[in-house]
C-alpha positions as CSV (number, residue, x, y, z in Angstrom):
1,X,-4.0,-8.6,13.0
2,X,-0.6,-8.3,14.3
3,X,0.7,-9.8,11.1
4,X,-0.8,-7.1,9.0
5,X,0.2,-4.4,11.1
6,X,3.6,-5.0,10.2
7,X,3.1,-5.5,6.7
8,X,1.0,-2.7,6.4
9,X,3.8,-0.5,8.3
10,X,5.9,-1.4,5.7
11,X,3.6,-0.8,2.7
12,X,2.7,2.7,4.0
13,X,6.1,4.1,4.4
14,X,8.1,1.9,1.8
15,X,7.5,4.3,-1.2
16,X,8.3,7.4,1.5
17,X,11.2,6.0,2.8
18,X,13.1,5.0,-0.9
19,X,12.6,8.5,-2.2
20,X,13.4,10.5,1.3
21,X,16.3,12.7,0.2
22,X,15.9,14.9,3.2
23,X,15.7,12.6,6.3
24,X,17.7,9.3,6.0
25,X,15.8,7.7,2.9
26,X,17.9,6.4,0.2
27,X,16.7,9.4,-2.3
28,X,16.2,7.4,-5.2
29,X,14.2,8.7,-8.4
30,X,10.4,7.7,-8.3
31,X,10.2,5.5,-10.7
32,X,12.3,3.0,-9.4
33,X,11.0,3.3,-6.1
34,X,7.6,2.5,-7.6
35,X,9.3,-0.3,-9.8
36,X,10.6,-1.5,-6.4
37,X,7.8,-1.5,-4.6
38,X,5.4,-3.1,-7.5
39,X,8.2,-6.1,-7.9
40,X,8.1,-6.2,-4.1
41,X,4.1,-6.6,-3.3
42,X,4.0,-8.8,-6.5
43,X,6.5,-11.4,-5.0
44,X,5.0,-11.2,-1.6
45,X,1.4,-12.3,-3.4
46,X,3.6,-15.0,-5.6
47,X,5.3,-17.0,-3.3
48,X,1.9,-18.2,-1.7
49,X,1.9,-20.5,-4.6
50,X,4.8,-22.5,-3.2
51,X,4.0,-22.4,0.6
52,X,0.1,-23.4,-0.5
53,X,2.0,-26.5,-1.9
54,X,4.5,-27.3,0.5
55,X,1.6,-27.0,3.5
56,X,-0.7,-29.2,1.5
57,X,1.7,-32.0,0.5
58,X,4.5,-31.6,3.5
59,X,4.2,-28.8,6.6
60,X,0.8,-28.8,7.5
61,X,-1.1,-25.3,8.1
62,X,0.3,-24.6,11.6
63,X,4.0,-25.2,11.0
64,X,4.0,-23.3,7.9
65,X,2.4,-20.2,9.6
66,X,4.7,-20.3,12.4
67,X,7.5,-20.6,10.0
68,X,6.2,-18.1,7.9
69,X,5.9,-15.5,10.8
70,X,9.4,-15.6,11.9
71,X,10.8,-15.1,8.6
72,X,8.7,-12.2,8.0
73,X,9.8,-10.8,11.8
74,X,13.7,-11.1,10.9
75,X,12.8,-9.3,7.5
76,X,11.1,-6.6,9.0
77,X,13.9,-6.0,11.6
78,X,16.6,-6.2,8.8
79,X,15.1,-3.2,7.0
80,X,16.0,-0.9,9.9
81,X,20.0,-1.7,8.9
82,X,20.9,0.8,6.6
83,X,22.7,-1.3,3.7
84,X,21.3,-1.9,0.3
85,X,22.2,-5.6,0.3
86,X,20.9,-6.3,3.7
87,X,17.7,-4.3,2.3
88,X,17.4,-6.6,-0.6
89,X,17.6,-9.6,1.7
90,X,15.3,-8.5,4.2
91,X,12.9,-7.9,1.5
92,X,13.5,-11.7,0.1
93,X,12.7,-12.8,3.6
94,X,9.3,-11.1,3.9
95,X,8.5,-12.7,0.5
96,X,9.4,-15.9,1.0
97,X,7.9,-15.8,4.6
98,X,4.9,-14.4,3.5
99,X,4.7,-17.0,1.1
100,X,4.2,-19.7,3.8
101,X,1.9,-17.4,6.0
102,X,-0.5,-16.2,3.6
103,X,-2.3,-19.1,2.1
104,X,-2.4,-21.2,4.8
105,X,-3.8,-18.7,7.4
106,X,-6.9,-18.5,4.7
107,X,-6.8,-22.0,4.0
108,X,-7.0,-22.9,8.0
109,X,-9.6,-20.4,8.5
110,X,-11.9,-22.3,5.9
111,X,-11.3,-25.6,7.5
112,X,-12.7,-24.1,10.7
113,X,-15.8,-23.3,8.8
114,X,-15.9,-26.5,7.4
115,X,-17.5,-27.8,10.4
116,X,-21.4,-28.7,9.3
117,X,-22.7,-26.0,12.3
118,X,-20.5,-23.3,10.7
119,X,-20.3,-23.9,7.2
120,X,-23.1,-21.1,6.3
121,X,-21.6,-18.8,7.7
122,X,-18.4,-18.8,5.7
123,X,-18.9,-15.6,4.1
124,X,-18.9,-14.0,7.5
125,X,-16.1,-15.5,8.6
126,X,-14.0,-14.3,6.3
127,X,-15.5,-10.9,6.4
128,X,-14.7,-11.1,10.6
129,X,-11.1,-12.0,9.0
130,X,-10.8,-9.1,6.8
131,X,-11.7,-6.7,9.5
132,X,-9.2,-8.3,11.7
133,X,-6.7,-7.4,9.4
134,X,-7.8,-4.1,8.9
135,X,-7.4,-3.2,12.6
136,X,-3.7,-3.9,12.3
137,X,-3.7,-1.7,8.8
138,X,-5.5,0.9,10.6
139,X,-3.1,1.2,13.5
140,X,0.1,0.7,12.2
141,X,0.7,4.4,10.1
142,X,0.2,5.9,13.6
143,X,3.0,3.8,15.1
144,X,5.2,4.5,11.6
145,X,4.6,8.7,11.8
146,X,5.3,8.4,15.5
147,X,8.4,6.4,15.3
148,X,9.7,8.2,12.3
149,X,9.3,11.1,13.5
150,X,10.5,10.7,17.2
151,X,13.3,8.2,16.2
152,X,14.4,7.7,12.9
153,X,13.1,5.2,9.7
154,X,15.0,2.4,11.2
155,X,12.7,2.5,14.5
156,X,9.6,2.2,12.5
157,X,10.6,-1.2,10.3
158,X,11.5,-2.7,14.2
159,X,8.1,-2.1,15.4
160,X,6.7,-4.0,11.9
161,X,9.2,-7.1,13.2
162,X,7.7,-6.9,16.8
163,X,4.4,-6.6,15.5
164,X,5.1,-10.1,13.9
165,X,6.5,-12.0,16.4
166,X,3.3,-10.7,18.9
167,X,1.1,-12.4,16.2
168,X,3.2,-15.4,16.0
169,X,2.8,-15.8,19.7
170,X,-1.0,-15.1,19.8
171,X,-1.0,-17.9,17.2
172,X,0.8,-20.1,19.0
173,X,-1.1,-19.5,22.1
174,X,-4.5,-20.4,20.6
175,X,-3.7,-23.3,18.4
176,X,-5.9,-25.4,20.5
177,X,-8.7,-23.8,19.0
178,X,-8.0,-24.8,15.3
179,X,-5.7,-27.4,15.4
180,X,-8.6,-29.6,14.4
181,X,-9.0,-28.1,11.3
182,X,-4.8,-28.4,10.6
183,X,-5.9,-31.7,8.4
184,X,-3.6,-31.5,4.8
185,X,-5.4,-33.3,2.1
186,X,-4.3,-36.9,1.3
187,X,-2.6,-37.3,-1.6
188,X,-4.5,-38.7,-4.6
189,X,-2.4,-41.5,-7.1
190,X,-2.9,-39.0,-9.6
191,X,-1.5,-36.1,-8.0
192,X,1.8,-34.6,-9.8
193,X,4.8,-35.7,-7.1
194,X,6.4,-32.9,-5.4
195,X,9.7,-33.2,-7.2
196,X,7.8,-33.2,-10.4
197,X,6.3,-30.1,-9.6
198,X,9.4,-28.2,-8.6
199,X,11.6,-29.8,-11.7
200,X,8.1,-28.8,-14.1
201,X,7.1,-25.2,-12.6
202,X,9.9,-24.0,-10.3
203,X,13.1,-24.5,-12.1
204,X,11.2,-23.1,-15.5
205,X,10.4,-20.4,-13.0
206,X,14.1,-19.7,-12.1
207,X,15.5,-19.9,-15.9
208,X,12.2,-17.6,-17.2
209,X,12.9,-15.3,-14.5
210,X,16.6,-14.8,-15.5
211,X,16.0,-14.8,-19.0
212,X,13.7,-12.0,-18.3
213,X,16.4,-10.3,-16.2
214,X,19.2,-10.7,-18.8
215,X,17.5,-9.7,-21.9
216,X,18.9,-6.5,-23.1
217,X,17.2,-3.5,-22.8
218,X,13.3,-3.9,-21.3
219,X,10.4,-5.1,-23.1
220,X,7.6,-4.2,-20.3
221,X,9.4,-1.3,-18.7
222,X,11.9,-2.3,-16.5
223,X,14.2,-5.4,-15.9
224,X,12.7,-6.5,-12.8
225,X,8.9,-6.2,-14.5
226,X,10.5,-8.4,-17.1
227,X,12.2,-10.9,-15.0
228,X,8.7,-11.0,-13.1
229,X,6.4,-11.5,-16.1
230,X,8.6,-14.0,-17.8
231,X,8.6,-15.8,-14.2
232,X,5.0,-16.0,-14.2
233,X,4.5,-17.7,-17.4
234,X,5.5,-21.4,-16.1
235,X,3.3,-21.1,-13.2
236,X,0.3,-20.0,-15.5
237,X,1.1,-22.7,-17.8
238,X,1.0,-25.0,-14.8
239,X,-2.7,-24.0,-14.1
240,X,-3.8,-24.2,-17.7
241,X,-2.2,-28.1,-17.4
242,X,-4.1,-28.2,-14.4
243,X,-7.4,-27.6,-15.9
244,X,-6.6,-29.8,-18.9
245,X,-6.0,-32.8,-16.5
246,X,-8.6,-32.2,-14.0
247,X,-11.4,-34.8,-13.8
248,X,-14.6,-34.1,-15.3
249,X,-16.3,-33.1,-12.0
250,X,-13.5,-30.8,-11.2
251,X,-12.9,-29.2,-14.4
252,X,-15.9,-26.6,-14.2
253,X,-15.2,-25.1,-10.5
254,X,-11.3,-25.0,-11.8
255,X,-12.4,-23.0,-14.9
256,X,-14.8,-20.5,-12.8
257,X,-12.2,-20.1,-10.4
258,X,-9.5,-19.4,-13.1
259,X,-11.8,-16.9,-14.9
260,X,-12.4,-15.0,-11.5
261,X,-8.7,-14.7,-10.9
262,X,-8.4,-13.4,-14.6
263,X,-10.2,-10.7,-13.8
264,X,-9.6,-10.0,-10.5
265,X,-6.1,-8.9,-11.9
266,X,-7.3,-5.4,-12.7
267,X,-9.1,-4.9,-9.7
268,X,-5.3,-5.2,-7.6
269,X,-3.7,-3.1,-10.5
270,X,-5.7,-0.1,-9.5
271,X,-6.3,-0.9,-5.9
272,X,-2.5,-1.3,-5.0
273,X,-1.7,1.9,-6.3
274,X,-2.6,3.3,-2.6
275,X,1.2,2.7,-1.8
276,X,2.2,4.8,-5.1
277,X,0.4,6.6,-7.2
278,X,-1.8,7.9,-4.6
279,X,0.8,7.9,-2.1
280,X,2.2,10.4,-4.1
281,X,-0.7,12.4,-4.4
282,X,-0.9,12.6,-1.0
283,X,2.5,13.7,-0.2
284,X,2.7,16.5,-2.7
285,X,-0.7,17.2,-4.3
286,X,-3.0,17.2,-1.2
287,X,-3.5,19.8,1.0
288,X,-2.1,18.6,4.6
289,X,-2.5,21.4,7.0
290,X,-3.8,20.5,10.1
291,X,-6.6,22.7,12.0
292,X,-5.6,25.0,15.3
293,X,-8.0,22.2,17.1
294,X,-5.6,19.1,16.1
295,X,-2.7,20.7,15.6
296,X,-1.1,20.4,19.1
297,X,-2.6,17.2,19.9
298,X,-1.1,15.6,16.8
299,X,2.4,17.2,17.2
300,X,2.9,15.8,20.9
301,X,2.3,12.7,19.6
302,X,4.4,13.4,16.7
303,X,1.9,12.4,13.8
304,X,2.7,15.8,12.2
305,X,5.7,17.6,10.6
306,X,6.0,21.3,10.8
307,X,6.7,23.3,7.4
308,X,8.0,26.7,8.0
309,X,7.6,29.5,5.4
310,X,11.3,30.3,5.1
311,X,14.0,30.7,2.3
312,X,16.6,28.4,3.0
313,X,18.9,25.5,1.4
314,X,16.7,23.0,0.4
315,X,16.4,19.5,-1.8
316,X,15.6,21.2,-5.6
317,X,12.3,19.5,-6.9
318,X,11.3,19.9,-10.8
319,X,7.9,20.7,-11.6
320,X,6.9,16.6,-11.2
321,X,7.8,16.9,-7.5
322,X,10.8,14.8,-8.3
323,X,14.2,15.0,-6.7
324,X,16.7,16.4,-8.9
325,X,20.5,15.0,-9.2
326,X,24.0,15.9,-9.9
327,X,25.7,13.6,-12.2
328,X,26.9,11.4,-9.1
329,X,23.2,10.8,-8.5
330,X,23.1,13.0,-5.2
331,X,20.5,15.4,-4.5
332,X,21.1,18.7,-5.7
333,X,20.0,21.7,-3.2
334,X,18.9,24.9,-4.1
335,X,17.7,28.2,-2.5
336,X,13.8,28.3,-1.7
337,X,11.3,27.1,0.6
338,X,10.4,23.8,1.5
339,X,8.8,21.4,-1.2
340,X,5.3,21.6,0.4
341,X,4.6,25.1,-0.2
342,X,5.4,24.8,-4.1
343,X,1.7,24.4,-5.0
344,X,0.1,25.9,-1.6
345,X,-3.1,28.5,-2.9
346,X,-1.7,32.0,-2.0
347,X,-4.8,32.7,0.3
348,X,-3.4,29.6,2.3
349,X,0.5,30.1,2.3
350,X,1.5,30.9,5.7
351,X,2.9,34.4,6.4
352,X,6.7,34.6,5.8
353,X,8.9,32.9,9.0
354,X,5.6,31.2,10.1
355,X,5.0,27.4,10.5
356,X,2.2,25.2,9.5
357,X,1.6,21.3,11.1
358,X,0.9,18.8,8.2
359,X,-0.5,15.6,8.4
360,X,2.3,12.9,7.7
361,X,1.6,11.2,4.2
362,X,1.7,7.6,5.5
363,X,-1.7,8.3,7.6
364,X,-3.4,8.3,4.7
365,X,-2.6,5.0,4.1
366,X,-5.3,4.2,7.5
367,X,-8.1,5.8,5.6
368,X,-8.9,2.7,3.5
369,X,-8.6,0.1,6.7
370,X,-10.6,2.7,8.7
371,X,-13.5,2.4,6.0
372,X,-13.1,-1.5,6.3
373,X,-13.8,-1.2,10.0
374,X,-16.8,0.5,9.7
375,X,-18.2,-0.8,6.7
376,X,-18.0,-4.5,7.3
377,X,-20.3,-4.6,10.0
378,X,-22.9,-2.8,7.6
379,X,-21.9,-5.3,4.9
380,X,-22.5,-8.2,6.8
381,X,-25.4,-6.9,8.4
382,X,-26.9,-6.2,5.0
383,X,-25.9,-9.6,3.7
384,X,-27.8,-11.3,6.8
385,X,-30.7,-9.5,6.4
386,X,-30.9,-10.6,2.8
387,X,-30.0,-14.2,3.8
388,X,-32.7,-15.0,6.3
389,X,-35.4,-13.6,3.2
390,X,-33.7,-16.0,0.9
391,X,-32.3,-13.1,-1.3
392,X,-28.5,-13.1,-0.9
393,X,-26.5,-13.0,-4.3
394,X,-24.0,-15.6,-4.6
395,X,-20.6,-14.8,-3.9
396,X,-19.8,-14.3,-8.0
397,X,-22.5,-12.2,-8.1
398,X,-21.0,-9.7,-5.2
399,X,-17.7,-9.9,-6.9
400,X,-18.8,-8.7,-10.2
401,X,-20.4,-5.6,-8.0
402,X,-17.2,-4.9,-6.1
403,X,-15.4,-4.7,-9.6
404,X,-18.3,-2.1,-10.8
405,X,-18.3,-0.2,-7.5
406,X,-14.8,0.2,-7.3
407,X,-14.1,1.4,-11.0
408,X,-16.3,4.4,-10.2
409,X,-13.7,5.6,-7.0
410,X,-11.2,6.6,-10.3
411,X,-14.0,9.6,-10.7
412,X,-13.5,10.9,-7.2
413,X,-9.9,11.5,-8.4
414,X,-10.6,12.8,-11.6
415,X,-12.8,15.4,-10.1
416,X,-10.1,16.2,-7.4
417,X,-7.1,17.0,-10.2
418,X,-9.9,19.2,-12.2
419,X,-10.8,21.1,-8.9
420,X,-6.9,21.6,-8.3
421,X,-6.1,22.7,-11.8
422,X,-4.1,19.6,-12.4
423,X,-1.8,20.2,-9.3
424,X,-0.9,23.7,-9.7
425,X,-2.8,23.9,-6.2
426,X,-3.5,21.2,-3.6
427,X,-6.4,19.6,-3.5
428,X,-8.7,19.0,-0.3
429,X,-8.0,16.0,1.7
430,X,-11.4,15.0,1.1
431,X,-10.8,13.6,-2.4
432,X,-8.9,11.2,-1.2
433,X,-10.9,10.2,1.5
434,X,-14.0,9.9,-1.0
435,X,-11.8,7.8,-3.6
436,X,-11.0,5.3,-0.6
437,X,-14.4,4.8,0.8
438,X,-16.0,4.0,-2.8
439,X,-13.1,1.5,-3.8
440,X,-13.0,-0.4,-0.4
441,X,-17.0,-0.4,-0.9
442,X,-16.0,-2.4,-3.8
443,X,-13.1,-4.2,-2.0
444,X,-15.3,-5.6,0.6
445,X,-17.3,-7.2,-2.0
446,X,-14.6,-8.9,-3.8
447,X,-11.4,-9.3,-1.6
448,X,-12.7,-11.8,1.3
449,X,-15.4,-13.0,-1.2
450,X,-12.6,-14.1,-3.7
451,X,-10.7,-15.8,-0.6
452,X,-14.6,-17.2,0.5
453,X,-15.2,-18.6,-3.1
454,X,-11.8,-20.6,-3.3
455,X,-12.6,-22.3,-0.2
456,X,-15.9,-23.0,-1.3
457,X,-15.6,-23.9,-5.1
458,X,-12.1,-25.5,-5.0
459,X,-12.0,-29.5,-5.4
460,X,-10.8,-30.8,-1.7
461,X,-7.5,-31.6,-3.0
462,X,-6.6,-28.5,-4.5
463,X,-7.7,-26.0,-2.1
464,X,-4.7,-24.5,-1.2
465,X,-3.0,-24.9,-4.7
466,X,-6.1,-22.9,-6.0
467,X,-5.6,-20.0,-3.2
468,X,-2.2,-20.1,-4.6
469,X,-3.6,-19.2,-7.7
470,X,-5.7,-16.6,-6.2
471,X,-2.5,-15.2,-4.5
472,X,-1.2,-15.5,-8.3
473,X,-3.4,-12.9,-9.6
474,X,-3.2,-10.4,-7.0
475,X,0.7,-10.6,-7.4
476,X,0.5,-10.1,-11.3
477,X,-2.5,-7.4,-10.4
478,X,0.3,-5.8,-7.5
479,X,3.0,-5.9,-10.1
480,X,1.0,-4.1,-13.0
481,X,0.1,-1.2,-10.1
482,X,3.8,-0.8,-10.2
483,X,3.5,-0.3,-13.9
484,X,1.0,1.7,-14.0
485,X,2.4,3.7,-11.1
486,X,5.7,4.1,-13.0
487,X,3.9,5.8,-15.7
488,X,2.4,8.7,-13.4
489,X,5.3,11.3,-14.9
490,X,4.3,10.7,-18.5
491,X,0.8,12.0,-17.7
492,X,1.4,15.6,-18.1
493,X,-2.4,15.8,-17.4
494,X,-3.4,13.7,-14.2
495,X,-6.5,13.3,-15.3
496,X,-5.8,10.7,-18.1
497,X,-3.7,9.1,-15.7
498,X,-7.1,7.9,-13.5
499,X,-9.4,7.5,-16.4
500,X,-7.2,4.8,-17.6
501,X,-7.6,2.9,-14.3
502,X,-11.5,3.5,-14.7
503,X,-10.9,1.9,-18.4
504,X,-9.1,-1.1,-16.5
505,X,-11.4,-1.6,-14.2
506,X,-14.6,-1.1,-16.1
507,X,-13.5,-3.6,-18.8
508,X,-13.0,-6.4,-15.8
509,X,-16.4,-5.6,-14.5
510,X,-17.9,-5.8,-17.8
511,X,-16.1,-9.3,-18.7
512,X,-17.6,-10.8,-15.3
513,X,-21.1,-9.5,-15.7
514,X,-20.9,-11.3,-19.3
515,X,-19.7,-14.6,-17.6
516,X,-22.1,-14.2,-14.6
517,X,-25.1,-16.9,-15.6
518,X,-22.4,-19.3,-16.2
519,X,-20.4,-18.3,-12.8
520,X,-23.8,-18.8,-10.8
521,X,-24.6,-21.8,-12.3
522,X,-21.4,-23.4,-11.6
523,X,-21.4,-22.2,-8.1
524,X,-25.0,-23.8,-7.5
525,X,-23.9,-26.9,-8.9
526,X,-20.5,-27.3,-7.0
527,X,-21.4,-25.5,-3.6
528,X,-23.4,-27.4,-1.2
């Protein structure tokens, strides 16, 4: 919970911090900001491939989790330093730390549920684990809003670091309850030595990434995207080779997992836009005005901003709500009203000289974890009900339905764009609530089930490696989310932007339903 508190606090405010031109942020162009965001969350989920491997072969799970937590805590606190070099180094520390932490906490949990008396409850265990994650994700934005409103951006980042260190302390204190599950898999005679993996995978990753970075121009939209995609190719080749060399008994489970990984890429490409495109929608296109009943407590807790209808010198924005800059890259000032009021409907415009209170943008990032907390007990109870009647669907079937339900969330945003005349007026915040509600229902059938499936279906000596593969698929999807979000400004009609997301998720859902009979057969044959 506390590890995710820090991580989701950062995700909730990262784009806002990077684009902020009014209160101490970096005043970056939105396209550059979402590129940094997408690259960061891509590497956050790429490094678990390395961390899982080192834990399996050398460090063990508990030690890896502690190392990862400490590195992330230092990284979060480093973000409070207003220096671009320190900023990028801090993001790198968080990526490396997460690589040690994330796959191994999931693997350790799976090992606890490998005890015979707990094995039938593994899906439920991952649901509870997922709910704990989302309690951290839910509460963090309130801390972020309070601290950046009452102090500054740096205070919010320091809070993320404190949360991470608190998580490490709690993990160490509870070690006696799960130390028995920290059992690395014994090396097999045909396992590739660690030195060979570094020579055949990580060295090519660095070389390929560098080539992608230095290629003149950009193939996939930016140098960082080129570098990331090139860097992924040797790892994808590694997994293809793993499948090719797998024993007859291991080949079908590995093939099924790789198929699930490939399909899940599309889910993450759409889902992770909550920190980019949907944050932009919440910031500039959503009616965030608070009702009088909530206004006073929200202001007293520093969870709201005051917007005054007063003509003054303000930062200039264009029609797409991008900061206008001069030749030297500095934000241009103009005489006008605050940017929030530019697309407020005339009947809701405050009188000249009067003020309104609007909820902080990052608080919308708590809507998804709120739904996870509310819906998880219902999902767990529903599947327990089906299990008692021997009608519980298989884990692959749950994932297929999760993708299909997630695709329907995009229609909430299509409707939002339609009813607010493509952003000419602000949309009700209930559209965002509806979008998050539907995609969360899909998420609960896909994300924790994916972790559970890897734990159940992986050949024992590949468990952490395949967990790294799940996070690699998440990583590619996350980077793709940044690529898609960078195209936001190229769509004059935002309906088309959200329809593209529907097509991507719909295609992925169709693909998994086509494979479902085969996936269920492999699952039945290999999970006991």
